[in-house]
C-alpha positions in Angstrom: 9.0 -11.1 -36.1 9.0 -13.9 -33.4 8.6 -13.5 -29.7 11.9 -12.9 -28.1 11.2 -15.0 -25.3 9.2 -18.3 -24.8 8.1 -19.1 -21.2 6.9 -22.3 -20.0 3.2 -22.5 -19.3 1.7 -22.8 -15.8 -1.4 -25.2 -16.3 -4.6 -24.6 -14.8 -4.0 -27.1 -12.6 -1.3 -25.5 -11.6 -3.1 -22.3 -11.3 -5.7 -23.2 -9.5 -3.4 -25.1 -6.9 -1.6 -22.0 -6.5 -4.8 -20.2 -6.0 -5.9 -22.9 -3.2 -2.5 -22.7 -1.7 -2.7 -19.1 -1.0 -5.9 -19.0 0.0 -8.0 -17.3 -2.4 -10.0 -17.8 -5.5 -10.2 -16.5 -9.2 -12.5 -13.6 -8.2 -9.7 -12.3 -5.7 -6.9 -12.8 -7.6 -8.5 -11.0 -10.6 -9.6 -8.2 -8.0 -5.9 -7.9 -7.2 -4.7 -8.0 -10.8 -7.3 -5.7 -12.9 -7.8 -9.1 -14.4 -11.3 -10.1 -15.9 -13.1 -12.8 -13.4 -14.5 -14.6 -16.2 -10.7 -15.0 -18.0 -9.3 -15.8 -14.0 -11.5 -18.4 -14.0 -11.1 -19.7 -17.4 -7.7 -20.0 -16.2 -8.1 -21.8 -13.3 -10.7 -24.4 -15.3 -8.1 -24.7 -18.1 -10.0 -23.5 -20.3 -7.6 -20.5 -21.4 -3.6 -20.5 -21.4 -2.6 -19.1 -18.4 -0.4 -15.9 -19.2 3.3 -15.8 -18.2 2.3 -12.7 -15.5 -0.6 -14.2 -13.9 1.8 -17.2 -13.2 4.2 -14.5 -11.7 2.6 -13.0 -9.6 0.6 -15.9 -8.0 4.3 -18.3 -7.6 4.8 -15.0 -5.7 1.6 -14.4 -3.6 2.1 -18.0 -2.7 5.6 -18.2 -1.7 5.8 -15.0 -0.1 2.5 -14.7 2.4 3.6 -11.1 3.4 3.0 -10.4 -0.4 -0.6 -11.3 -0.3 -1.5 -9.1 2.3 0.1 -6.1 0.3 -1.8 -7.3 -2.5 -4.6 -6.9 -0.6 -4.3 -3.5 0.8 -3.1 -2.1 -2.8 -6.1 -3.7 -4.2 -8.6 -2.3 -1.7 -6.8 1.4 -2.0 -7.2 1.7 -6.0 -10.3 0.3 -6.4 -12.8 3.3 -6.3 -16.3 1.4 -7.2 -16.8 -2.3 -7.8 -19.3 -1.7 -10.7 -21.1 -5.0 -10.2 -21.5 -3.9 -6.7 -22.1 -0.4 -7.0 -24.2 -0.2 -3.6 -21.5 -1.0 -1.5 -20.0 3.1 -2.1 -16.5 4.5 -3.1 -13.7 2.3 -1.7 -15.6 -0.8 -0.9 -12.7 -2.8 0.1 -11.6 -0.3 2.5 -14.5 -1.3 4.4 -13.7 -4.7 4.6 -16.2 -6.2 2.2 -14.1 -9.1 1.1 -16.4 -12.0 -0.2 -16.0 -14.2 -3.4 -19.4 -12.5 -5.5 -18.7 -11.6 -8.8 
């Protein structure tokens, strides 16, 4: 059975421009949404198709800056452990750790 909806696709370049316009990078986008960082980088690099949901989220973040602050807060209270950086302890983003290291 074919998919019910066919969406316009955001290009990798558009995705990257939206990230830059929002002031975040693929790492932060992945952390906010739970997406894999390698996949977010691949979207931004045009190596993989940007899924509709990711295009929708980044568009909302860009159009409404208050959503970016809300996304930061929600990610901070949701991420109990950063398995790549366990030395930061529990809820590291509540403690202000917000760099681009993957």
